Backbone bond lengths (Angstrom), bond angles and torsions (degrees), N, CA, C in turn:
res aa  C-N    CA-C-N  psi(-1)  N-CA   C-N-CA  omega(-1)  CA-C   N-CA-C  phi
1 M - - - 1.463 - - 1.526 111.09 -
2 Q 1.344 117.14 -40.85 1.459 121.20 179.25 1.527 110.68 -60.85
3 T 1.343 116.44 -37.93 1.462 120.47 179.01 1.517 110.98 -65.60
4 R 1.330 116.98 -43.24 1.463 120.73 178.02 1.521 111.52 -62.13
5 M 1.313 116.16 -40.73 1.466 120.32 -179.94 1.525 111.15 -65.99
6 A 1.339 116.66 -42.49 1.462 120.43 178.28 1.523 110.75 -65.27
7 A 1.334 116.51 -42.14 1.461 120.23 178.61 1.524 110.94 -62.97
8 S 1.323 116.31 -37.91 1.463 121.55 178.19 1.518 111.08 -62.96
9 E 1.334 116.85 -44.53 1.465 120.87 179.65 1.530 111.52 -67.70
10 F 1.329 116.52 -38.77 1.464 120.36 177.91 1.525 110.87 -63.89
11 L 1.328 116.45 -52.13 1.461 120.70 -177.86 1.518 111.27 -64.22
12 G 1.321 117.10 -43.65 1.455 120.36 -179.11 1.515 112.70 -61.80
13 T 1.351 116.75 -43.72 1.461 120.13 179.47 1.525 110.67 -67.04
14 L 1.318 116.44 -39.11 1.473 120.81 175.76 1.528 110.57 -56.93
15 L 1.323 116.74 -49.16 1.462 120.79 -177.65 1.521 111.54 -68.19
16 L 1.336 117.01 -37.52 1.462 120.32 177.92 1.525 110.95 -60.77
17 V 1.322 116.09 -46.83 1.468 119.96 -179.55 1.522 110.61 -67.32
18 F 1.323 116.99 -45.81 1.463 119.49 -176.94 1.527 112.00 -61.09
19 F 1.328 117.47 -49.94 1.458 120.18 -175.14 1.526 112.85 -80.82
20 A 1.333 117.53 -45.50 1.456 119.55 -175.01 1.530 111.92 -74.63
21 V 1.334 116.64 -50.54 1.460 118.87 175.66 1.525 109.54 -66.21
22 G 1.324 116.30 -33.21 1.456 120.38 177.42 1.516 112.77 -60.49
23 S 1.320 117.16 -31.20 1.459 120.10 177.55 1.520 111.00 -63.82
24 A 1.341 115.95 -32.31 1.468 120.51 178.39 1.525 111.10 -79.17
25 V 1.322 116.69 -41.12 1.462 121.08 -176.91 1.524 111.82 -71.51
26 L 1.325 116.37 -42.70 1.456 120.89 -172.23 1.528 114.52 -100.94
27 G 1.351 117.28 -24.03 1.458 117.70 -169.47 1.501 117.42 -126.72
28 V 1.341 118.56 9.61 1.465 119.65 -173.70 1.525 112.43 -58.24
29 Q 1.328 118.55 -37.77 1.462 119.71 -178.11 1.522 112.63 -72.32
30 Y 1.309 117.00 -13.34 1.461 120.78 179.92 1.527 112.78 -101.91
31 I 1.329 116.76 -34.41 1.467 119.12 -174.35 1.521 113.21 -112.26
32 G 1.326 118.39 -17.12 1.459 121.96 177.17 1.525 113.50 68.56
33 T 1.333 115.23 -173.20 1.464 121.84 -177.54 1.520 112.52 -62.59
34 V 1.316 116.38 -41.93 1.469 119.79 -179.68 1.517 110.43 -62.93
35 G 1.319 116.72 -41.96 1.455 120.48 178.86 1.513 112.29 -62.80
36 I 1.333 116.80 -40.39 1.462 120.45 178.61 1.528 110.41 -65.27
37 A 1.326 116.47 -43.10 1.465 120.69 179.06 1.524 110.64 -60.51
38 L 1.320 115.93 -43.44 1.468 119.80 178.93 1.519 111.39 -66.94
39 A 1.327 116.53 -35.17 1.467 119.62 178.58 1.525 110.25 -61.61
40 F 1.326 117.50 -46.18 1.461 120.54 178.30 1.534 110.41 -61.00
41 G 1.333 116.50 -46.20 1.457 119.90 -178.30 1.515 112.91 -64.96
42 F 1.326 117.11 -44.28 1.469 121.16 -177.19 1.525 111.61 -69.51
43 V 1.337 116.68 -39.84 1.465 118.90 179.45 1.525 110.12 -63.62
44 L 1.332 116.75 -45.42 1.463 119.23 179.01 1.520 111.03 -64.15
45 L 1.319 117.46 -38.47 1.463 120.96 178.63 1.525 110.80 -61.49
46 A 1.332 116.88 -46.46 1.463 120.46 179.92 1.524 111.26 -63.64
47 L 1.320 116.32 -43.49 1.461 119.85 -179.46 1.525 112.20 -68.60
48 A 1.330 116.95 -30.08 1.466 120.14 177.64 1.523 110.64 -60.99
49 Y 1.331 116.12 -40.47 1.468 119.60 178.51 1.525 111.48 -73.90
50 A 1.340 116.91 -34.37 1.462 120.57 -177.08 1.520 112.77 -77.47
51 L 1.337 116.86 -39.66 1.460 121.09 -171.94 1.521 114.16 -114.53
52 G 1.333 117.22 -12.97 1.460 120.43 -178.90 1.511 114.40 -53.28
53 P 1.346 118.91 -45.07 1.467 119.29 -179.28 1.530 113.88 -66.50
54 I 1.346 116.97 -16.58 1.468 119.99 -178.12 1.525 111.13 -90.52
55 S 1.330 116.37 -55.71 1.468 119.92 -173.63 1.522 113.75 -121.37
56 G 1.330 117.05 -7.43 1.453 120.69 -172.78 1.509 112.39 94.27
57 C 1.345 116.29 -9.05 1.463 122.52 176.94 1.538 110.89 55.00
58 H 1.325 117.03 54.55 1.460 120.02 175.25 1.517 110.57 -69.57
59 L 1.341 116.06 -56.54 1.477 123.95 178.16 1.522 111.77 55.35
60 N 1.315 117.17 23.56 1.450 121.11 -170.51 1.534 108.91 -162.92
61 P 1.335 118.62 117.33 1.465 120.11 179.17 1.524 113.95 -57.54
62 A 1.330 117.85 -29.29 1.467 120.44 179.05 1.528 110.79 -69.03
63 V 1.330 116.81 -39.10 1.469 120.67 177.07 1.527 109.47 -65.93
64 T 1.323 116.31 -43.36 1.464 120.22 178.73 1.524 111.25 -62.21
65 L 1.344 116.87 -41.01 1.462 119.71 177.35 1.523 110.93 -64.65
66 G 1.330 116.51 -37.37 1.459 120.03 175.46 1.511 111.60 -62.36
67 M 1.329 116.70 -42.42 1.460 121.16 177.38 1.528 111.28 -64.07
68 L 1.322 116.30 -39.05 1.461 120.25 178.39 1.523 110.63 -66.37
69 T 1.322 116.84 -44.13 1.468 121.08 178.90 1.523 111.08 -63.48
70 A 1.345 115.83 -34.27 1.464 120.73 178.84 1.531 112.05 -81.18
71 R 1.319 117.18 0.69 1.471 124.03 177.15 1.525 112.65 64.69
72 R 1.326 115.73 34.56 1.463 119.03 175.92 1.522 112.48 -94.98
73 I 1.326 116.83 -19.17 1.457 121.72 175.31 1.519 108.35 -133.66
74 D 1.337 116.21 162.87 1.462 119.64 178.62 1.524 110.11 -95.29
75 V 1.321 115.89 172.92 1.469 121.09 -175.53 1.527 111.09 -63.88
76 R 1.325 116.82 -40.79 1.465 119.81 -179.18 1.529 111.09 -60.03
77 T 1.315 116.42 -44.55 1.465 120.03 178.83 1.521 111.03 -64.78
78 A 1.323 116.11 -40.90 1.464 120.16 179.82 1.524 111.08 -61.46
79 V 1.330 117.06 -45.64 1.466 120.29 -179.86 1.527 110.54 -63.32
80 T 1.333 116.48 -41.52 1.471 120.39 177.10 1.525 110.69 -59.79
81 Y 1.316 116.57 -44.57 1.465 120.96 178.80 1.529 111.10 -62.81
82 W 1.330 116.99 -44.60 1.468 120.35 -178.30 1.529 111.29 -60.03
83 I 1.308 116.45 -44.47 1.466 119.97 179.32 1.528 110.10 -62.81
84 A 1.328 116.91 -46.37 1.459 121.14 -179.21 1.528 111.36 -63.21
85 Q 1.320 116.94 -40.97 1.465 121.12 -178.63 1.527 111.56 -66.81
86 L 1.321 117.48 -45.26 1.460 120.59 -178.68 1.527 110.77 -65.77
87 L 1.324 116.60 -42.13 1.460 119.65 177.22 1.527 110.97 -66.14
88 G 1.334 116.38 -39.26 1.456 119.98 177.49 1.513 112.21 -63.58
89 G 1.337 116.38 -40.36 1.461 120.26 178.24 1.516 111.88 -62.85
90 I 1.330 116.57 -41.41 1.466 120.77 178.33 1.528 110.73 -66.76
91 A 1.336 116.31 -42.99 1.465 120.39 -179.73 1.527 111.20 -64.76
92 G 1.339 116.78 -40.79 1.460 119.77 178.45 1.515 111.84 -64.39
93 A 1.336 116.52 -39.94 1.462 120.78 177.91 1.522 110.82 -67.66
94 A 1.333 117.57 -36.92 1.462 121.00 178.54 1.528 110.52 -64.40
95 L 1.330 116.55 -42.89 1.461 120.49 178.48 1.531 110.79 -64.59
96 L 1.325 116.56 -40.68 1.456 121.06 177.91 1.526 110.64 -65.96
97 F 1.321 117.43 -40.05 1.460 122.31 177.99 1.519 110.62 -61.23
98 L 1.325 115.87 -42.88 1.478 120.55 178.83 1.526 110.48 -61.76
99 L 1.334 116.90 -42.45 1.460 120.62 178.76 1.528 111.14 -67.44
100 A 1.337 116.78 -43.04 1.464 120.96 -178.51 1.519 111.50 -61.21
101 K 1.321 116.79 -32.80 1.461 120.84 179.96 1.526 112.58 -67.86
102 Q 1.325 116.32 -14.52 1.466 120.36 178.46 1.524 111.99 -87.65
103 V 1.328 117.00 -4.73 1.469 121.81 -179.58 1.527 108.71 -98.34
104 P 1.320 118.50 112.79 1.470 120.91 -177.33 1.531 112.06 -59.00
105 G 1.319 115.92 130.43 1.454 121.18 175.18 1.507 115.58 83.03
106 L 1.329 118.38 -3.22 1.459 120.24 -179.29 1.523 110.29 -79.10
107 K 1.317 116.90 122.76 1.456 122.35 -179.15 1.524 110.46 -83.80
108 T 1.317 115.92 128.82 1.467 120.24 -179.48 1.531 112.32 -111.12
109 S 1.310 118.73 -18.69 1.461 120.85 -178.97 1.526 110.31 -82.43
110 G 1.318 115.82 146.80 1.457 120.86 175.87 1.506 114.23 92.11
111 K 1.320 118.61 -59.09 1.462 121.44 -174.60 1.531 110.70 -105.68
112 F 1.319 117.88 -77.08 1.459 124.76 176.93 1.529 113.26 47.32
113 G 1.328 116.64 44.50 1.458 120.70 177.42 1.511 114.43 71.46
114 S 1.336 117.40 13.31 1.463 120.58 -179.16 1.526 110.25 -80.94
115 N 1.312 115.49 169.74 1.464 121.96 -179.74 1.516 110.61 -100.45
116 G 1.344 116.36 157.95 1.454 117.61 -179.93 1.516 112.86 -169.01
117 Y 1.314 114.93 169.79 1.464 122.30 176.09 1.525 107.97 -136.46
118 G 1.326 117.28 177.35 1.454 120.39 -176.30 1.515 111.00 66.79
119 D 1.319 116.58 -130.04 1.465 119.21 -179.18 1.522 113.03 -75.00
120 R 1.337 117.40 -1.73 1.469 121.22 175.46 1.526 111.35 -98.72
121 S 1.317 116.65 4.64 1.468 122.93 176.54 1.520 109.52 -105.57
122 D 1.326 117.28 141.99 1.462 120.85 178.85 1.518 111.91 -60.35
123 V 1.328 116.83 -32.38 1.471 120.65 -179.52 1.531 111.39 -107.37
124 H 1.348 116.63 8.19 1.463 123.02 178.62 1.534 112.63 56.81
125 I 1.325 115.95 41.54 1.454 120.25 177.01 1.530 109.70 -64.26
126 N 1.334 116.91 143.19 1.463 119.25 -178.40 1.528 110.78 -81.07
127 M 1.335 115.72 176.19 1.460 120.54 -174.58 1.527 111.72 -61.27
128 G 1.330 117.28 -44.96 1.457 120.19 179.92 1.512 112.17 -62.86
129 G 1.321 116.37 -41.55 1.458 120.43 178.22 1.510 111.84 -65.03
130 A 1.334 116.38 -39.05 1.465 120.57 178.73 1.524 110.91 -64.87
131 F 1.332 116.36 -41.30 1.469 120.43 179.19 1.525 109.94 -62.67
132 L 1.329 116.12 -46.37 1.464 120.18 -179.96 1.523 111.00 -62.72
133 A 1.326 116.43 -43.41 1.463 120.42 -179.45 1.524 111.06 -60.33
134 E 1.321 116.58 -45.52 1.466 120.03 -177.87 1.532 111.55 -67.06
135 V 1.333 116.49 -36.22 1.467 119.32 176.86 1.526 110.57 -63.26
136 V 1.331 117.06 -47.53 1.464 121.33 -176.46 1.528 110.82 -68.39
137 L 1.325 116.87 -43.56 1.469 120.33 -179.59 1.526 110.84 -63.94
138 T 1.333 116.54 -41.80 1.466 119.68 178.56 1.519 110.96 -68.15
139 F 1.322 116.31 -36.42 1.461 120.50 176.38 1.526 110.58 -52.77
140 L 1.337 116.44 -47.51 1.466 119.71 -178.93 1.517 111.26 -60.79
141 L 1.330 116.98 -47.04 1.463 120.21 -178.09 1.522 111.65 -60.97
142 V 1.335 117.12 -51.37 1.461 120.43 -175.93 1.528 110.66 -68.15
143 F 1.315 117.52 -38.00 1.463 120.46 178.59 1.529 110.63 -61.82
144 V 1.330 117.09 -43.50 1.460 120.68 178.63 1.525 110.50 -63.99
145 V 1.329 117.17 -43.76 1.468 120.59 179.04 1.528 110.60 -58.44
146 L 1.319 116.52 -47.54 1.471 120.30 -179.41 1.530 111.57 -65.51
147 A 1.318 116.83 -36.02 1.462 120.55 -175.53 1.524 112.82 -73.13
148 V 1.333 116.90 -33.59 1.475 118.45 -172.97 1.520 113.31 -100.30
149 T 1.333 118.04 -14.79 1.460 119.26 -178.43 1.516 111.41 -90.98
150 H 1.321 115.26 159.22 1.456 122.60 176.73 1.525 107.31 -108.62
151 K 1.327 116.23 107.84 1.463 121.84 -173.04 1.526 109.53 58.91
152 V 1.331 119.22 -107.25 1.463 121.07 -175.59 1.520 111.64 -108.43
153 A 1.318 117.77 -40.97 1.456 121.57 -170.33 1.521 112.90 -71.89
154 V 1.350 114.44 147.73 1.460 121.77 171.33 1.516 106.78 -97.12
155 I 1.327 117.06 117.04 1.458 120.83 -176.77 1.519 110.12 -129.91
156 G 1.343 115.48 162.57 1.456 120.59 177.11 1.520 112.11 55.85
157 F 1.333 115.78 -128.29 1.461 121.17 -178.85 1.530 112.92 -93.22
158 D 1.333 117.23 14.87 1.466 120.42 -178.89 1.525 112.37 -56.13
159 G 1.332 116.24 -35.75 1.456 119.65 -175.60 1.511 113.99 -67.54
160 L 1.336 117.78 -25.35 1.469 121.19 -175.58 1.529 112.58 -63.83
161 P 1.339 119.60 -55.15 1.467 118.31 178.74 1.521 113.31 -64.62
162 I 1.323 117.83 -28.97 1.463 120.28 178.58 1.527 110.09 -67.22
163 G 1.338 116.57 -47.04 1.453 120.29 178.69 1.517 112.18 -64.59
164 L 1.334 116.95 -41.48 1.464 120.85 179.09 1.534 111.25 -64.14
165 S 1.328 116.27 -40.86 1.466 118.86 -179.68 1.521 110.72 -65.53
166 L 1.340 117.75 -38.04 1.467 119.38 179.11 1.525 110.76 -66.37
167 A 1.321 117.39 -36.65 1.466 120.45 177.60 1.528 110.58 -64.44
168 V 1.330 117.18 -45.78 1.467 121.10 178.82 1.520 110.67 -62.92
169 I 1.312 116.54 -41.61 1.463 121.44 178.47 1.525 110.67 -57.81
170 H 1.325 117.41 -41.00 1.460 120.79 179.71 1.526 111.88 -72.12
171 L 1.306 117.67 -33.34 1.461 119.49 176.19 1.525 111.01 -59.75
172 V 1.318 116.15 -39.26 1.466 121.37 178.76 1.525 111.26 -80.04
173 G 1.312 117.04 -42.19 1.453 121.36 -169.08 1.511 117.21 -84.40
174 I 1.332 118.58 -25.53 1.464 120.13 -176.73 1.528 112.26 -57.39
175 P 1.339 119.69 -46.50 1.472 118.03 178.39 1.529 113.30 -66.33
176 L 1.325 117.42 -23.56 1.458 120.99 -176.23 1.529 112.18 -82.35
177 T 1.317 116.02 -59.41 1.471 120.55 -174.22 1.525 113.21 -131.05
178 G 1.324 117.32 -1.39 1.453 120.09 -169.65 1.511 111.89 87.43
179 T 1.322 116.13 -7.29 1.472 125.85 178.92 1.519 113.07 65.39
180 S 1.318 114.68 109.16 1.456 120.36 171.43 1.521 109.08 -98.28
181 V 1.326 116.73 -77.12 1.466 127.12 -172.48 1.535 111.82 50.82
182 N 1.339 115.95 14.49 1.457 120.74 -174.46 1.526 108.88 -159.87
183 P 1.335 118.50 104.06 1.467 120.65 -179.59 1.528 114.00 -56.58
184 A 1.328 118.05 -36.04 1.463 120.48 179.95 1.520 111.03 -68.18
185 R 1.334 117.15 -37.10 1.457 121.85 177.78 1.530 110.78 -66.70
186 S 1.348 116.97 -31.89 1.463 121.08 -178.86 1.525 112.32 -81.63
187 L 1.319 117.00 -36.78 1.458 121.33 -174.65 1.524 112.47 -62.37
188 G 1.320 117.30 -52.14 1.456 120.86 -175.65 1.527 113.63 -57.20
189 P 1.332 118.71 -57.19 1.467 119.88 179.15 1.523 113.53 -59.51
190 A 1.340 118.33 -36.95 1.469 121.00 -179.31 1.529 111.53 -63.20
191 I 1.318 116.53 -37.13 1.465 120.37 179.42 1.522 110.29 -59.91
192 F 1.325 116.84 -41.96 1.461 120.28 -176.66 1.522 112.57 -86.39
193 A 1.327 117.47 -20.97 1.462 120.11 175.86 1.519 110.53 -77.36
194 G 1.338 116.58 -39.72 1.453 121.94 178.94 1.520 112.70 69.27
195 G 1.323 116.07 -170.40 1.455 122.23 175.65 1.511 113.92 57.82
196 A 1.357 115.09 -131.05 1.463 121.26 -176.76 1.526 112.00 -64.10
197 A 1.326 117.64 -27.13 1.471 120.04 178.39 1.516 110.45 -59.91
198 L 1.333 116.90 -37.47 1.461 120.76 178.67 1.528 111.63 -76.69
199 S 1.312 117.29 -37.68 1.462 119.35 -178.32 1.524 111.80 -69.03
200 Q 1.329 117.59 -26.58 1.463 121.24 178.79 1.529 112.68 -96.24
201 L 1.320 116.81 -2.16 1.464 121.21 -173.93 1.518 113.05 -59.20
202 W 1.339 118.00 -34.32 1.462 121.21 -175.46 1.530 111.39 -52.64
203 L 1.341 116.79 -39.51 1.467 120.16 -177.54 1.524 110.93 -63.09
204 F 1.334 116.15 -38.09 1.454 120.33 -176.11 1.533 112.77 -85.59
205 L 1.324 115.08 -1.56 1.460 120.80 168.29 1.526 110.70 -94.09
206 V 1.334 116.30 -40.69 1.461 121.45 -173.54 1.528 112.79 -83.12
207 A 1.336 117.41 -49.49 1.471 120.79 -173.59 1.532 113.07 -58.75
208 P 1.344 119.49 -44.66 1.467 118.02 177.38 1.526 113.56 -61.39
209 L 1.337 117.15 -35.62 1.461 119.81 178.48 1.527 111.16 -65.94
210 V 1.338 116.07 -39.46 1.465 120.09 176.09 1.525 110.07 -62.04
211 G 1.332 116.74 -45.30 1.465 120.84 178.32 1.512 112.69 -60.89
212 G 1.342 116.40 -37.49 1.461 120.46 179.39 1.518 112.47 -65.47
213 V 1.333 116.34 -41.26 1.470 120.18 179.16 1.526 110.70 -66.51
214 I 1.329 117.05 -44.82 1.469 120.54 179.76 1.531 110.45 -61.43
215 A 1.332 116.40 -39.63 1.462 120.08 178.83 1.523 111.27 -62.80
216 A 1.324 116.97 -40.91 1.469 120.54 179.36 1.523 111.05 -65.03
217 L 1.328 116.48 -40.37 1.464 120.16 178.91 1.527 110.73 -66.95
218 A 1.330 117.07 -40.32 1.466 120.48 178.01 1.527 110.91 -66.20
219 H 1.316 116.61 -36.03 1.464 120.79 179.61 1.523 111.50 -63.55
220 R 1.321 116.88 -34.44 1.472 120.23 177.05 1.524 110.90 -62.08
221 V 1.327 116.18 -33.94 1.460 120.57 -178.62 1.521 111.28 -77.43
222 T 1.331 116.58 -43.38 1.466 120.63 -175.01 1.525 113.60 -82.21
223 H 1.338 117.24 -23.03 1.465 120.75 -178.61 1.536 110.77 -127.30
224 P 1.330 118.16 56.52 1.469 119.68 -175.80 1.517 113.60 -66.30
225 V 1.330 117.69 -35.44 1.469 120.17 -179.57 1.510 110.31 -66.58
226 A 1.338 116.50 -44.89 1.460 120.48 178.24 1.513 110.95 -59.32
227 G 1.333 116.01 -39.23 1.456 119.76 178.97 1.512 111.57 -61.98
228 R 1.346 116.69 -43.23 1.464 119.83 179.22 1.511 110.67 -67.14
229 D 1.340 116.89 -37.40 1.457 119.90 178.82 1.520 110.85 -62.44
230 E 1.347 116.55 -40.22 1.455 120.06 -179.51 1.525 110.22 -64.69
231 Q 1.340 116.56 -43.18 1.453 119.29 -179.51 1.526 110.35 -65.10
232 T 1.320 115.95 -38.10 1.474 119.68 177.56 1.513 110.78 -63.35
233 A 1.344 116.01 -42.72 1.459 120.51 179.67 1.522 111.03 -64.50
234 E 1.334 117.57 -41.10 1.446 120.73 178.56 1.523 111.17 -63.98
235 T 1.338 116.16 -39.90 1.461 120.44 178.98 1.529 110.50 -63.30
236 A 1.344 114.75 -41.84 1.464 119.33 179.18 1.516 111.50 -64.53
237 E 1.356 116.63 -41.06 1.449 120.05 179.47 1.519 110.98 -65.43
238 A 1.318 116.58 -38.74 1.468 120.40 179.47 1.529 110.11 -65.26
239 A 1.336 116.23 -38.10 1.472 119.95 179.81 1.524 110.56 -66.93
240 E 1.356 115.95 -39.70 1.463 119.69 179.53 1.503 111.24 -66.61
241 A 1.343 116.14 -36.62 1.470 119.59 179.75 1.529 111.17 -67.66
């Protein structure tokens, strides 16, 4: 089961990066910011239904950290997910890079769907503003995931608000930082973009994780009954085992 869950997180993150970041790399002049935001939301929505019953469809180290902080998964599972997600993000970016190289005149160095601040931001947001933006944007995503899911799995209509929230997050965040809210999504493109994308990468690894932890702590306050129900269910499952 652990292997299936890791494979699900790897494949899902690969597809998220390839298709969603690919919409920015290959199609921005045709679909614009709104199209890119919808691409991220729709891809995550589709994957939530496809992979949610297997691994919960985190596809994001910040979501996994939120789940760990909320005590819905154990440390071993979290570490397995993080490794799978980061490798999936790199693999998805590598596949996208290979495809982009087949397009004459398409520049892949420097930007390549990576995140940034200062002169790499459309609105030239500074480092502090970028950090704050990524924390708040990630907070919304992780809070929604925790609020609508049951323990780990995404079931029923759970995927709809998650996909919609990611689309809204990108509508706000693309002009600011290009929108990370996901260290795995940021790592892969930055590796292939190189230069300033790599030097600024630390912010897009750290800020989403901070946002994920804050979201988990806030969820404990706003959903205390659900939290107790989950702990009761886990205790019952442990007793049955």
